C-alpha positions in Angstrom: 0.0 0.0 0.0 1.4 3.5 -0.9 2.3 5.7 2.1 -0.1 8.5 1.1 -3.1 5.9 1.0 -1.9 4.3 4.2 -1.8 7.8 6.0 -5.2 8.7 4.7 -6.6 5.4 5.8 -5.1 5.7 9.3 -6.5 9.2 9.6 -10.0 7.8 8.7 -9.6 5.0 11.2 -8.6 7.5 14.0 -11.7 9.7 13.3 -13.9 6.6 13.1 -12.6 5.4 16.6 -13.3 8.8 18.1 -16.8 8.9 16.7 -17.5 5.4 18.0 -16.6 6.4 21.4 -18.7 9.5 21.3 -22.0 8.3 19.8 -21.9 4.5 20.1 -21.5 1.7 17.6 -24.9 1.5 15.8 -25.5 5.3 15.7 -22.0 5.7 14.3 -22.6 3.3 11.4 -25.9 4.9 10.6 -24.5 8.5 10.6 -21.5 7.2 8.4 -24.0 5.7 6.0 -26.0 8.9 5.8 -22.9 10.9 5.3 -21.6 8.7 2.5 -24.9 8.8 0.8 -25.0 12.5 0.9 -21.4 12.8 -0.3 -22.0 10.4 -3.1 -25.2 12.3 -4.2 -23.2 15.6 -4.3 -20.5 14.0 -6.4 -23.0 12.5 -8.8 -24.8 15.8 -9.2 -21.5 17.5 -9.9 -20.6 14.9 -12.5 -23.9 15.2 -14.2 -23.7 19.0 -14.4 -20.2 18.8 -15.9 -21.3 16.1 -18.4 -24.3 18.2 -19.5 -22.1 21.3 -20.0 -19.6 19.3 -22.1 -22.4 17.6 -24.1 -24.0 21.0 -24.9 -20.7 22.5 -26.0 -19.9 19.4 -28.1 -23.3 19.6 -29.7 -22.9 23.2 -30.7 -19.4 22.6 -32.2 -20.5 19.5 -34.0 -23.5 21.3 -35.5 -21.3 23.8 -37.2 -18.4 21.5 -38.1 -20.5 18.7 -39.6 -22.4 20.6 -42.2 -20.0 22.1 -44.6 -21.6 23.7 -47.6 -20.9 26.5 -50.0 -22.2 29.9 -49.0 -24.7 31.5 -51.4 -23.5 35.0 -52.2 -26.8 36.1 -53.8 -30.1 34.9 -52.6 -32.3 33.6 -55.4 -35.9 34.8 -55.7 -38.2 33.1 -53.3 -35.6 32.6 -50.6 -35.5 34.6 -47.4 -32.2 36.1 -46.3 -31.7 35.0 -42.7 -29.4 38.0 -42.0 -31.8 40.7 -43.2 -35.3 39.3 -42.6 -37.6 40.6 -40.0 -39.5 38.2 -37.8 -42.7 38.6 -39.9 -40.8 37.5 -43.0 -39.2 34.6 -41.2 -42.6 33.5 -40.0 -43.8 33.3 -43.6 -41.5 30.4 -44.2 -43.1 27.1 -43.6 -41.7 25.5 -40.4 -40.7 28.7 -38.7 -43.1 29.9 -36.0 -43.0 33.2 -34.0 -40.8 31.8 -31.3 -38.2 30.5 -33.7 -38.3 33.7 -35.8 -37.7 35.8 -32.7 -34.9 33.5 -31.6 -33.1 33.9 -35.0 -33.4 37.6 -34.8 -32.2 37.7 -31.2 -29.1 35.5 -32.1 -28.3 37.7 -35.0 -28.4 40.8 -32.9 -26.3 39.3 -30.2 -23.7 37.4 -32.2 -23.7 39.1 -35.6 -24.8 37.8 -39.0 -24.9 34.2 -39.9 -22.2 32.9 -42.3 -24.0 29.7 -43.3 -27.5 28.5 -43.1 -26.1 25.5 -41.1 -25.4 27.8 -38.2 -29.1 27.7 -37.4 -28.4 24.4 -35.7 -27.1 26.3 -32.8 -30.6 27.6 -32.0 -32.9 25.8 -29.7 -35.7 24.1 -31.7 -33.7 23.6 -34.9 -32.4 20.1 -35.5 -30.9 18.4 -38.5 -34.3 17.4 -39.9 -35.8 20.9 -39.6 -32.7 22.5 -41.1 -32.9 20.1 -44.1 -36.5 21.2 -44.6 -35.7 24.9 -44.2 -32.6 25.1 -46.4 -34.8 25.2 -49.5 -36.4 28.4 -48.3 -33.5 30.2 -46.6 -30.2 31.7 -47.7 -27.4 33.7 -46.2 -26.2 36.7 -48.0 -23.1 38.7 -46.9 -24.0 42.3 -46.1 
């Protein structure tokens, strides 16, 4: 056994002996079990929070990286420019409701113009299937 582990184990044993003397054998075991359960729940919760944060970051990076396509420099007639459209114009596109239209405008105001239509995957409510359906009606034109 490594010295650091042996030292830690002996410290735990000393604390356990003192606790047994103070509160009795059965109560000591019950309190130890409760403490371990609480500590394990805190550790599990921390792991879940970190995993969720990493998953979300990975999903955003993957969404942009996966879909490489050429950028349309000029929007063809019948397509809506994501960088210039007002919420009402975006709502006219089939598949975009008022909430998603507002989310597109809000993201555009906070982070600047979109460079590719695929960047819409970052937004909540837009998945790969919805993007595929919307690509026929949307374009991105540099300003």
